[in-house]
Backbone atoms as SQL, in Angstrom:
CREATE TABLE atoms (id INTEGER PRIMARY KEY, chain TEXT, resi INTEGER, resn TEXT, atom TEXT, x REAL, y REAL, z REAL);
INSERT INTO atoms VALUES
  (1, 'A', 1, 'MET', 'N', -25.810, -59.656, -38.208),
  (2, 'A', 1, 'MET', 'CA', -27.203, -60.007, -37.766),
  (3, 'A', 1, 'MET', 'C', -27.805, -60.196, -38.758),
  (4, 'A', 2, 'GLY', 'N', -28.428, -61.366, -38.999),
  (5, 'A', 2, 'GLY', 'CA', -29.080, -62.181, -39.937),
  (6, 'A', 2, 'GLY', 'C', -30.158, -61.466, -40.682),
  (7, 'A', 3, 'ILE', 'N', -30.263, -61.516, -42.112),
  (8, 'A', 3, 'ILE', 'CA', -31.749, -61.045, -42.853),
  (9, 'A', 3, 'ILE', 'C', -33.245, -60.881, -41.673),
  (10, 'A', 4, 'ILE', 'N', -32.942, -62.491, -41.465),
  (11, 'A', 4, 'ILE', 'CA', -34.524, -62.486, -40.623),
  (12, 'A', 4, 'ILE', 'C', -34.115, -61.739, -39.174),
  (13, 'A', 5, 'ALA', 'N', -33.510, -61.574, -38.472),
  (14, 'A', 5, 'ALA', 'CA', -33.196, -61.465, -37.643),
  (15, 'A', 5, 'ALA', 'C', -33.418, -59.410, -38.091),
  (16, 'A', 6, 'PHE', 'N', -33.376, -58.862, -38.475),
  (17, 'A', 6, 'PHE', 'CA', -33.828, -57.735, -39.241),
  (18, 'A', 6, 'PHE', 'C', -35.315, -57.387, -39.623),
  (19, 'A', 7, 'GLU', 'N', -35.567, -58.422, -40.200),
  (20, 'A', 7, 'GLU', 'CA', -36.816, -58.712, -40.483),
  (21, 'A', 7, 'GLU', 'C', -37.901, -58.357, -39.104),
  (22, 'A', 8, 'TRP', 'N', -37.895, -59.731, -38.328),
  (23, 'A', 8, 'TRP', 'CA', -38.220, -59.428, -37.173),
  (24, 'A', 8, 'TRP', 'C', -37.997, -58.369, -36.106),
  (25, 'A', 9, 'THR', 'N', -37.084, -57.987, -36.185),
  (26, 'A', 9, 'THR', 'CA', -36.569, -56.658, -35.177),
  (27, 'A', 9, 'THR', 'C', -37.369, -55.301, -35.402),
  (28, 'A', 10, 'GLY', 'N', -37.254, -55.359, -36.544),
  (29, 'A', 10, 'GLY', 'CA', -38.534, -54.238, -37.442),
  (30, 'A', 10, 'GLY', 'C', -39.641, -54.337, -37.158),
  (31, 'A', 11, 'ALA', 'N', -40.284, -55.901, -37.204),
  (32, 'A', 11, 'ALA', 'CA', -41.724, -56.078, -37.336),
  (33, 'A', 11, 'ALA', 'C', -42.053, -55.941, -35.830),
  (34, 'A', 12, 'VAL', 'N', -41.336, -56.379, -34.209),
  (35, 'A', 12, 'VAL', 'CA', -41.542, -56.114, -33.521),
  (36, 'A', 12, 'VAL', 'C', -41.499, -54.446, -32.688),
  (37, 'A', 13, 'LEU', 'N', -40.727, -53.803, -33.085),
  (38, 'A', 13, 'LEU', 'CA', -40.094, -52.444, -32.719),
  (39, 'A', 13, 'LEU', 'C', -41.242, -51.727, -33.315),
  (40, 'A', 14, 'GLY', 'N', -41.967, -52.021, -34.645),
  (41, 'A', 14, 'GLY', 'CA', -42.995, -51.296, -35.399),
  (42, 'A', 14, 'GLY', 'C', -44.283, -51.513, -34.418),
  (43, 'A', 15, 'LEU', 'N', -44.493, -52.570, -33.792),
  (44, 'A', 15, 'LEU', 'CA', -45.667, -53.162, -33.113),
  (45, 'A', 15, 'LEU', 'C', -45.680, -52.263, -32.004),
  (46, 'A', 16, 'LEU', 'N', -44.634, -52.218, -31.074),
  (47, 'A', 16, 'LEU', 'CA', -44.425, -51.677, -29.796),
  (48, 'A', 16, 'LEU', 'C', -44.558, -50.114, -29.906),
  (49, 'A', 17, 'GLY', 'N', -43.713, -49.881, -30.893),
  (50, 'A', 17, 'GLY', 'CA', -43.997, -48.234, -31.463),
  (51, 'A', 17, 'GLY', 'C', -45.882, -47.997, -31.349),
  (52, 'A', 18, 'ALA', 'N', -46.576, -48.786, -32.086),
  (53, 'A', 18, 'ALA', 'CA', -48.180, -48.514, -32.546),
  (54, 'A', 18, 'ALA', 'C', -48.539, -48.852, -30.592),
  (55, 'A', 19, 'PHE', 'N', -48.473, -49.764, -29.917),
  (56, 'A', 19, 'PHE', 'CA', -48.985, -49.599, -29.060),
  (57, 'A', 19, 'PHE', 'C', -48.582, -48.844, -27.858),
  (58, 'A', 20, 'LEU', 'N', -47.539, -48.297, -27.588),
  (59, 'A', 20, 'LEU', 'CA', -47.387, -46.894, -26.881),
  (60, 'A', 20, 'LEU', 'C', -48.039, -45.712, -27.400),
  (61, 'A', 21, 'LEU', 'N', -48.123, -45.953, -28.424),
  (62, 'A', 21, 'LEU', 'CA', -48.890, -44.649, -29.340),
  (63, 'A', 21, 'LEU', 'C', -50.303, -44.779, -28.967),
  (64, 'A', 22, 'ALA', 'N', -50.630, -45.891, -28.786),
  (65, 'A', 22, 'ALA', 'CA', -52.232, -46.529, -28.580),
  (66, 'A', 22, 'ALA', 'C', -52.974, -46.122, -27.311),
  (67, 'A', 23, 'THR', 'N', -51.841, -46.340, -26.452),
  (68, 'A', 23, 'THR', 'CA', -52.257, -46.378, -24.959),
  (69, 'A', 23, 'THR', 'C', -51.970, -45.082, -24.473),
  (70, 'A', 24, 'HIS', 'N', -51.345, -43.789, -25.100),
  (71, 'A', 24, 'HIS', 'CA', -51.678, -42.708, -24.872),
  (72, 'A', 24, 'HIS', 'C', -51.570, -42.283, -23.106),
  (73, 'A', 25, 'THR', 'N', -50.209, -42.749, -22.736),
  (74, 'A', 25, 'THR', 'CA', -49.443, -42.457, -21.617),
  (75, 'A', 25, 'THR', 'C', -48.723, -41.639, -21.232),
  (76, 'A', 26, 'THR', 'N', -47.926, -41.790, -20.184),
  (77, 'A', 26, 'THR', 'CA', -46.755, -40.677, -20.144),
  (78, 'A', 26, 'THR', 'C', -45.442, -41.625, -20.923),
  (79, 'A', 27, 'MET', 'N', -45.270, -42.948, -21.178),
  (80, 'A', 27, 'MET', 'CA', -44.727, -43.822, -21.909),
  (81, 'A', 27, 'MET', 'C', -44.949, -43.462, -23.478),
  (82, 'A', 28, 'SER', 'N', -45.457, -43.423, -24.146),
  (83, 'A', 28, 'SER', 'CA', -46.717, -43.126, -25.316),
  (84, 'A', 28, 'SER', 'C', -45.150, -41.986, -25.777),
  (85, 'A', 29, 'ARG', 'N', -45.179, -41.262, -24.896),
  (86, 'A', 29, 'ARG', 'CA', -43.587, -40.118, -25.844),
  (87, 'A', 29, 'ARG', 'C', -42.412, -41.410, -26.525),
  (88, 'A', 30, 'TYR', 'N', -42.251, -42.418, -25.764),
  (89, 'A', 30, 'TYR', 'CA', -41.167, -43.022, -26.341),
  (90, 'A', 30, 'TYR', 'C', -41.635, -44.120, -27.793),
  (91, 'A', 31, 'ASP', 'N', -42.699, -43.770, -28.100),
  (92, 'A', 31, 'ASP', 'CA', -42.922, -44.769, -28.797),
  (93, 'A', 31, 'ASP', 'C', -42.347, -43.910, -30.185),
  (94, 'A', 32, 'TRP', 'N', -41.456, -43.022, -30.756),
  (95, 'A', 32, 'TRP', 'CA', -40.807, -42.473, -31.551),
  (96, 'A', 32, 'TRP', 'C', -39.519, -43.403, -31.409),
  (97, 'A', 33, 'LEU', 'N', -38.998, -43.227, -30.526),
  (98, 'A', 33, 'LEU', 'CA', -38.128, -44.250, -30.565),
  (99, 'A', 33, 'LEU', 'C', -37.972, -45.704, -30.900),
  (100, 'A', 34, 'ALA', 'N', -39.121, -46.407, -30.726),
  (101, 'A', 34, 'ALA', 'CA', -39.512, -47.648, -31.181),
  (102, 'A', 34, 'ALA', 'C', -39.454, -47.257, -32.744),
  (103, 'A', 35, 'PHE', 'N', -40.092, -46.812, -33.255),
  (104, 'A', 35, 'PHE', 'CA', -40.286, -46.275, -34.629),
  (105, 'A', 35, 'PHE', 'C', -38.923, -46.676, -35.363),
  (106, 'A', 36, 'LEU', 'N', -38.094, -45.846, -34.648),
  (107, 'A', 36, 'LEU', 'CA', -36.800, -45.378, -35.488),
  (108, 'A', 36, 'LEU', 'C', -36.019, -46.891, -35.592),
  (109, 'A', 37, 'GLY', 'N', -36.090, -47.163, -34.390),
  (110, 'A', 37, 'GLY', 'CA', -35.271, -48.747, -34.641),
  (111, 'A', 37, 'GLY', 'C', -36.197, -49.416, -35.618),
  (112, 'A', 38, 'ALA', 'N', -37.543, -49.664, -35.638),
  (113, 'A', 38, 'ALA', 'CA', -37.827, -50.218, -36.618),
  (114, 'A', 38, 'ALA', 'C', -37.478, -49.711, -37.860),
  (115, 'A', 39, 'ASN', 'N', -37.316, -48.640, -38.260),
  (116, 'A', 39, 'ASN', 'CA', -36.846, -48.037, -39.364),
  (117, 'A', 39, 'ASN', 'C', -35.730, -48.248, -39.580),
  (118, 'A', 40, 'ALA', 'N', -34.780, -48.306, -38.985),
  (119, 'A', 40, 'ALA', 'CA', -33.579, -48.530, -39.060),
  (120, 'A', 40, 'ALA', 'C', -33.269, -50.161, -39.271),
  (121, 'A', 41, 'ALA', 'N', -34.150, -51.178, -38.778),
  (122, 'A', 41, 'ALA', 'CA', -34.069, -52.710, -39.284),
  (123, 'A', 41, 'ALA', 'C', -34.866, -52.741, -40.160),
  (124, 'A', 42, 'LEU', 'N', -35.761, -51.970, -40.752),
  (125, 'A', 42, 'LEU', 'CA', -36.391, -52.305, -41.931),
  (126, 'A', 42, 'LEU', 'C', -35.868, -52.401, -43.034),
  (127, 'A', 43, 'ILE', 'N', -34.798, -50.775, -43.086),
  (128, 'A', 43, 'ILE', 'CA', -34.107, -50.459, -43.999),
  (129, 'A', 43, 'ILE', 'C', -33.004, -51.536, -44.533),
  (130, 'A', 44, 'GLU', 'N', -32.261, -52.007, -43.244),
  (131, 'A', 44, 'GLU', 'CA', -31.772, -52.770, -43.411),
  (132, 'A', 44, 'GLU', 'C', -31.743, -54.297, -44.338),
  (133, 'A', 45, 'PHE', 'N', -33.001, -54.493, -44.088),
  (134, 'A', 45, 'PHE', 'CA', -33.679, -55.761, -44.301),
  (135, 'A', 45, 'PHE', 'C', -34.188, -55.882, -45.754),
  (136, 'A', 46, 'ALA', 'N', -34.527, -54.317, -46.474),
  (137, 'A', 46, 'ALA', 'CA', -34.977, -54.099, -47.473),
  (138, 'A', 46, 'ALA', 'C', -33.732, -54.012, -48.434),
  (139, 'A', 47, 'LEU', 'N', -32.639, -53.524, -47.978),
  (140, 'A', 47, 'LEU', 'CA', -31.240, -53.361, -48.469),
  (141, 'A', 47, 'LEU', 'C', -30.455, -54.535, -48.852),
  (142, 'A', 48, 'ALA', 'N', -31.232, -55.459, -48.048),
  (143, 'A', 48, 'ALA', 'CA', -30.298, -56.901, -48.138),
  (144, 'A', 48, 'ALA', 'C', -31.089, -57.886, -49.220),
  (145, 'A', 49, 'ILE', 'N', -32.672, -57.590, -49.363),
  (146, 'A', 49, 'ILE', 'CA', -33.217, -58.302, -50.034),
  (147, 'A', 49, 'ILE', 'C', -33.251, -57.670, -51.556),
  (148, 'A', 50, 'GLY', 'N', -32.869, -56.649, -51.932),
  (149, 'A', 50, 'GLY', 'CA', -33.408, -55.742, -52.959),
  (150, 'A', 50, 'GLY', 'C', -34.753, -55.318, -52.863),
  (151, 'A', 51, 'ALA', 'N', -35.401, -55.128, -52.194),
  (152, 'A', 51, 'ALA', 'CA', -36.945, -54.241, -52.030),
  (153, 'A', 51, 'ALA', 'C', -36.810, -53.165, -52.056),
  (154, 'A', 52, 'HIS', 'N', -36.779, -52.820, -53.138),
  (155, 'A', 52, 'HIS', 'CA', -36.710, -51.022, -53.506),
  (156, 'A', 52, 'HIS', 'C', -37.893, -49.969, -52.808),
  (157, 'A', 53, 'GLY', 'N', -39.067, -50.400, -53.063),
  (158, 'A', 53, 'GLY', 'CA', -40.408, -50.001, -52.681),
  (159, 'A', 53, 'GLY', 'C', -40.095, -49.673, -51.373),
  (160, 'A', 54, 'LEU', 'N', -39.825, -51.197, -50.370),
  (161, 'A', 54, 'LEU', 'CA', -40.099, -50.793, -48.773),
  (162, 'A', 54, 'LEU', 'C', -39.025, -50.173, -48.583),
  (163, 'A', 55, 'LEU', 'N', -38.026, -50.054, -49.425),
  (164, 'A', 55, 'LEU', 'CA', -36.723, -49.038, -49.021),
  (165, 'A', 55, 'LEU', 'C', -37.255, -47.538, -48.838),
  (166, 'A', 56, 'VAL', 'N', -37.865, -47.333, -49.868),
  (167, 'A', 56, 'VAL', 'CA', -38.251, -45.862, -49.947),
  (168, 'A', 56, 'VAL', 'C', -39.592, -45.721, -48.761),
  (169, 'A', 57, 'GLN', 'N', -40.107, -46.860, -48.872),
  (170, 'A', 57, 'GLN', 'CA', -41.475, -46.512, -48.199),
  (171, 'A', 57, 'GLN', 'C', -40.612, -46.051, -46.267),
  (172, 'A', 58, 'GLN', 'N', -39.879, -47.073, -46.302),
  (173, 'A', 58, 'GLN', 'CA', -39.117, -46.909, -44.946),
  (174, 'A', 58, 'GLN', 'C', -38.389, -45.975, -44.234),
  (175, 'A', 59, 'ARG', 'N', -37.718, -45.439, -45.520),
  (176, 'A', 59, 'ARG', 'CA', -36.795, -44.069, -45.737),
  (177, 'A', 59, 'ARG', 'C', -37.972, -42.890, -45.433),
  (178, 'A', 60, 'GLY', 'N', -38.982, -43.149, -45.905),
  (179, 'A', 60, 'GLY', 'CA', -40.086, -41.898, -45.877),
  (180, 'A', 60, 'GLY', 'C', -40.388, -41.716, -44.302),
  (181, 'A', 61, 'PHE', 'N', -40.894, -43.095, -44.175),
  (182, 'A', 61, 'PHE', 'CA', -41.129, -43.319, -42.646),
  (183, 'A', 61, 'PHE', 'C', -40.347, -42.584, -41.716),
  (184, 'A', 62, 'THR', 'N', -38.719, -43.036, -41.555),
  (185, 'A', 62, 'THR', 'CA', -38.163, -42.386, -40.966),
  (186, 'A', 62, 'THR', 'C', -37.915, -40.778, -41.057),
  (187, 'A', 63, 'ALA', 'N', -38.408, -40.315, -41.851),
  (188, 'A', 63, 'ALA', 'CA', -38.135, -38.890, -41.905),
  (189, 'A', 63, 'ALA', 'C', -39.720, -38.264, -40.936),
  (190, 'A', 64, 'THR', 'N', -40.564, -39.294, -41.162),
  (191, 'A', 64, 'THR', 'CA', -41.657, -38.865, -40.019),
  (192, 'A', 64, 'THR', 'C', -41.320, -39.044, -38.868),
  (193, 'A', 65, 'THR', 'N', -40.631, -40.102, -38.375),
  (194, 'A', 65, 'THR', 'CA', -40.578, -40.479, -37.006),
  (195, 'A', 65, 'THR', 'C', -39.282, -38.924, -36.895),
  (196, 'A', 66, 'LEU', 'N', -38.245, -38.791, -37.363),
  (197, 'A', 66, 'LEU', 'CA', -37.594, -38.199, -36.924),
  (198, 'A', 66, 'LEU', 'C', -38.532, -36.303, -36.621),
  (199, 'A', 67, 'LEU', 'N', -38.868, -35.876, -37.487),
  (200, 'A', 67, 'LEU', 'CA', -40.432, -34.872, -37.067),
  (201, 'A', 67, 'LEU', 'C', -40.692, -35.380, -35.810),
  (202, 'A', 68, 'GLY', 'N', -41.498, -36.441, -35.932),
  (203, 'A', 68, 'GLY', 'CA', -42.288, -36.575, -34.357),
  (204, 'A', 68, 'GLY', 'C', -41.289, -36.932, -33.485),
  (205, 'A', 69, 'ILE', 'N', -40.204, -37.114, -33.399),
  (206, 'A', 69, 'ILE', 'CA', -38.937, -36.868, -32.122),
  (207, 'A', 69, 'ILE', 'C', -38.923, -35.310, -31.872),
  (208, 'A', 70, 'HIS', 'N', -38.668, -34.661, -33.070),
  (209, 'A', 70, 'HIS', 'CA', -38.655, -33.051, -32.842),
  (210, 'A', 70, 'HIS', 'C', -39.809, -32.500, -31.940),
  (211, 'A', 71, 'ARG', 'N', -41.169, -33.055, -32.439),
  (212, 'A', 71, 'ARG', 'CA', -42.449, -32.244, -32.268),
  (213, 'A', 71, 'ARG', 'C', -42.498, -32.525, -30.676),
  (214, 'A', 72, 'SER', 'N', -42.130, -33.684, -30.265),
  (215, 'A', 72, 'SER', 'CA', -42.797, -34.605, -29.044),
  (216, 'A', 72, 'SER', 'C', -41.815, -33.974, -28.039),
  (217, 'A', 73, 'ARG', 'N', -40.197, -33.346, -28.242),
  (218, 'A', 73, 'ARG', 'CA', -38.837, -32.756, -27.783),
  (219, 'A', 73, 'ARG', 'C', -38.785, -33.636, -27.177),
  (220, 'A', 74, 'LEU', 'N', -38.922, -34.821, -27.481),
  (221, 'A', 74, 'LEU', 'CA', -38.398, -36.158, -26.208),
  (222, 'A', 74, 'LEU', 'C', -36.754, -35.895, -26.069),
  (223, 'A', 75, 'TYR', 'N', -35.882, -35.180, -26.750),
  (224, 'A', 75, 'TYR', 'CA', -34.862, -35.315, -26.749),
  (225, 'A', 75, 'TYR', 'C', -34.407, -33.836, -25.722),
  (226, 'A', 76, 'SER', 'N', -35.074, -33.021, -25.431),
  (227, 'A', 76, 'SER', 'CA', -34.866, -32.055, -24.691),
  (228, 'A', 76, 'SER', 'C', -35.243, -31.979, -23.440),
  (229, 'A', 77, 'ALA', 'N', -36.766, -32.989, -23.443),
  (230, 'A', 77, 'ALA', 'CA', -36.908, -33.138, -22.036),
  (231, 'A', 77, 'ALA', 'C', -36.151, -32.985, -20.779),
  (232, 'A', 78, 'ASP', 'N', -35.052, -33.853, -20.566),
  (233, 'A', 78, 'ASP', 'CA', -34.468, -33.754, -19.550),
  (234, 'A', 78, 'ASP', 'C', -33.620, -32.322, -19.444),
  (235, 'A', 79, 'THR', 'N', -32.974, -31.904, -20.581),
  (236, 'A', 79, 'THR', 'CA', -32.164, -30.719, -20.778),
  (237, 'A', 79, 'THR', 'C', -33.065, -29.456, -19.994),
  (238, 'A', 80, 'GLN', 'N', -34.528, -29.388, -20.537),
  (239, 'A', 80, 'GLN', 'CA', -35.440, -28.402, -19.399),
  (240, 'A', 80, 'GLN', 'C', -35.518, -28.721, -18.640),
  (241, 'A', 81, 'ARG', 'N', -35.986, -29.855, -17.876),
  (242, 'A', 81, 'ARG', 'CA', -36.023, -29.950, -16.595),
  (243, 'A', 81, 'ARG', 'C', -34.312, -29.573, -15.935),
  (244, 'A', 82, 'LEU', 'N', -33.389, -29.951, -16.139),
  (245, 'A', 82, 'LEU', 'CA', -32.284, -29.768, -15.757),
  (246, 'A', 82, 'LEU', 'C', -31.996, -28.330, -15.320),
  (247, 'A', 83, 'THR', 'N', -32.503, -27.397, -16.677),
  (248, 'A', 83, 'THR', 'CA', -32.276, -25.928, -16.796),
  (249, 'A', 83, 'THR', 'C', -32.962, -25.112, -15.592),
  (250, 'A', 84, 'ALA', 'N', -34.243, -25.845, -15.404),
  (251, 'A', 84, 'ALA', 'CA', -35.192, -25.045, -14.510),
  (252, 'A', 84, 'ALA', 'C', -34.523, -25.192, -13.203),
  (253, 'A', 85, 'VAL', 'N', -34.140, -26.521, -12.800),
  (254, 'A', 85, 'VAL', 'CA', -33.517, -27.005, -11.259),
  (255, 'A', 85, 'VAL', 'C', -32.378, -25.694, -11.582),
  (256, 'A', 86, 'ALA', 'N', -31.211, -25.662, -12.441),
  (257, 'A', 86, 'ALA', 'CA', -30.191, -24.882, -12.236),
  (258, 'A', 86, 'ALA', 'C', -30.461, -24.143, -12.170),
  (259, 'A', 87, 'ALA', 'N', -31.961, -22.732, -12.249),
  (260, 'A', 87, 'ALA', 'CA', -32.094, -21.692, -12.793),
  (261, 'A', 87, 'ALA', 'C', -32.535, -21.040, -11.486),
  (262, 'A', 88, 'GLN', 'N', -33.685, -22.212, -10.746),
  (263, 'A', 88, 'GLN', 'CA', -33.899, -22.061, -9.099),
  (264, 'A', 88, 'GLN', 'C', -32.782, -22.105, -8.162),
  (265, 'A', 89, 'GLN', 'N', -31.841, -23.401, -8.803),
  (266, 'A', 89, 'GLN', 'CA', -30.476, -22.862, -7.519),
  (267, 'A', 89, 'GLN', 'C', -29.374, -21.644, -7.642),
  (268, 'A', 90, 'GLY', 'N', -29.624, -21.063, -9.178),
  (269, 'A', 90, 'GLY', 'CA', -29.142, -20.081, -9.009),
  (270, 'A', 90, 'GLY', 'C', -29.340, -18.802, -8.624),
  (271, 'A', 91, 'ALA', 'N', -31.153, -18.525, -8.756),
  (272, 'A', 91, 'ALA', 'CA', -31.781, -17.719, -8.120),
  (273, 'A', 91, 'ALA', 'C', -31.171, -17.925, -6.238),
  (274, 'A', 92, 'ALA', 'N', -31.521, -18.856, -5.909),
  (275, 'A', 92, 'ALA', 'CA', -31.448, -18.982, -4.593),
  (276, 'A', 92, 'ALA', 'C', -29.995, -18.706, -4.079),
  (277, 'A', 93, 'ALA', 'N', -28.773, -19.019, -4.891),
  (278, 'A', 93, 'ALA', 'CA', -27.533, -18.174, -4.502),
  (279, 'A', 93, 'ALA', 'C', -27.506, -17.075, -4.795),
  (280, 'A', 94, 'ILE', 'N', -27.634, -16.404, -6.188),
  (281, 'A', 94, 'ILE', 'CA', -27.938, -14.972, -5.901),
  (282, 'A', 94, 'ILE', 'C', -28.320, -14.031, -4.497),
  (283, 'A', 95, 'GLY', 'N', -29.356, -14.804, -4.403),
  (284, 'A', 95, 'GLY', 'CA', -30.211, -13.783, -2.789),
  (285, 'A', 95, 'GLY', 'C', -29.240, -14.431, -2.011),
  (286, 'A', 96, 'THR', 'N', -28.766, -15.261, -1.818),
  (287, 'A', 96, 'THR', 'CA', -28.137, -15.593, -0.492),
  (288, 'A', 96, 'THR', 'C', -26.442, -15.117, -0.886),
  (289, 'A', 97, 'SER', 'N', -25.937, -14.553, -2.003),
  (290, 'A', 97, 'SER', 'CA', -24.851, -13.716, -1.910),
  (291, 'A', 97, 'SER', 'C', -24.683, -12.393, -1.393),
  (292, 'A', 98, 'GLU', 'N', -25.990, -11.792, -1.845),
  (293, 'A', 98, 'GLU', 'CA', -26.456, -10.552, -1.538),
  (294, 'A', 98, 'GLU', 'C', -26.322, -10.519, -0.176),
  (295, 'A', 99, 'THR', 'N', -27.511, -11.111, 0.608),
  (296, 'A', 99, 'THR', 'CA', -27.526, -11.172, 2.250),
  (297, 'A', 99, 'THR', 'C', -25.837, -11.364, 2.317),
  (298, 'A', 100, 'GLN', 'N', -25.208, -11.962, 2.220),
  (299, 'A', 100, 'GLN', 'CA', -23.810, -12.876, 2.698),
  (300, 'A', 100, 'GLN', 'C', -22.896, -10.692, 2.482),
  (301, 'A', 101, 'ARG', 'N', -22.951, -10.482, 1.308),
  (302, 'A', 101, 'ARG', 'CA', -22.288, -8.859, 1.205),
  (303, 'A', 101, 'ARG', 'C', -22.729, -7.957, 1.668),
  (304, 'A', 102, 'SER', 'N', -23.718, -7.794, 1.988),
  (305, 'A', 102, 'SER', 'CA', -24.183, -6.283, 2.598),
  (306, 'A', 102, 'SER', 'C', -24.829, -6.577, 3.969),
  (307, 'A', 103, 'GLY', 'N', -24.858, -7.956, 4.248),
  (308, 'A', 103, 'GLY', 'CA', -25.130, -7.959, 5.984),
  (309, 'A', 103, 'GLY', 'C', -26.627, -7.761, 5.706),
  (310, 'A', 104, 'ARG', 'N', -27.492, -7.540, 4.794),
  (311, 'A', 104, 'ARG', 'CA', -28.796, -6.897, 4.512),
  (312, 'A', 104, 'ARG', 'C', -29.575, -8.162, 3.736),
  (313, 'A', 105, 'ARG', 'N', -31.170, -7.956, 3.998),
  (314, 'A', 105, 'ARG', 'CA', -31.526, -8.726, 3.474),
  (315, 'A', 105, 'ARG', 'C', -31.849, -7.741, 1.905),
  (316, 'A', 106, 'PRO', 'N', -32.208, -8.833, 0.721),
  (317, 'A', 106, 'PRO', 'CA', -32.479, -7.928, -0.112),
  (318, 'A', 106, 'PRO', 'C', -33.621, -7.027, 0.200),
  (319, 'A', 107, 'LEU', 'N', -34.185, -6.009, -0.411),
  (320, 'A', 107, 'LEU', 'CA', -35.816, -5.081, -0.564),
  (321, 'A', 107, 'LEU', 'C', -36.672, -6.045, -1.032),
  (322, 'A', 108, 'GLN', 'N', -37.806, -6.090, -0.356),
  (323, 'A', 108, 'GLN', 'CA', -38.929, -6.517, -0.782),
  (324, 'A', 108, 'GLN', 'C', -39.852, -5.685, -1.044),
  (325, 'A', 109, 'ALA', 'N', -40.867, -5.440, -1.890),
  (326, 'A', 109, 'ALA', 'CA', -41.960, -4.661, -2.200),
  (327, 'A', 109, 'ALA', 'C', -43.061, -4.887, -0.784),
  (328, 'A', 110, 'LYS', 'N', -43.214, -3.664, -0.124),
  (329, 'A', 110, 'LYS', 'CA', -44.241, -3.334, 0.454),
  (330, 'A', 110, 'LYS', 'C', -45.791, -4.108, 0.420),
  (331, 'A', 111, 'PRO', 'N', -46.769, -4.846, 1.171),
  (332, 'A', 111, 'PRO', 'CA', -47.706, -4.860, 0.679),
  (333, 'A', 111, 'PRO', 'C', -48.576, -3.559, 0.635),
  (334, 'A', 112, 'SER', 'N', -49.342, -3.414, 0.130),
  (335, 'A', 112, 'SER', 'CA', -50.153, -2.515, -0.500),
  (336, 'A', 112, 'SER', 'C', -51.368, -2.457, 0.297),
  (337, 'A', 113, 'ARG', 'N', -51.894, -1.050, 0.669),
  (338, 'A', 113, 'ARG', 'CA', -52.947, -0.933, 1.474),
  (339, 'A', 113, 'ARG', 'C', -54.127, -0.938, 1.029),
  (340, 'A', 114, 'SER', 'N', -55.345, -1.722, 1.523),
  (341, 'A', 114, 'SER', 'CA', -56.376, -1.332, 0.409),
  (342, 'A', 114, 'SER', 'C', -57.286, -0.526, 1.338);
């Protein structure tokens, strides 16, 4: 990829990240991925042209982007959803196996009389 491609990729991804952030919708959490792509492209651009100030700035932006990814829990949203589904299925399986083993339904609390 040429130097100009890194420059334009960084610019477009940076603008996309800013747009996603400004819309404040369910898609906004993906702004961090656009920013991370922009950081990577602009770091390559800065290295290619020897712009040390831009390089330092983009490395700093990369650190704040990684913090944003961590705080948004973007990386674990699917993991949390799968864990919740597995826990529900596990609880249902435990109740079923107890019924099958004993031939009786598990004990349940009786409603209190007021």
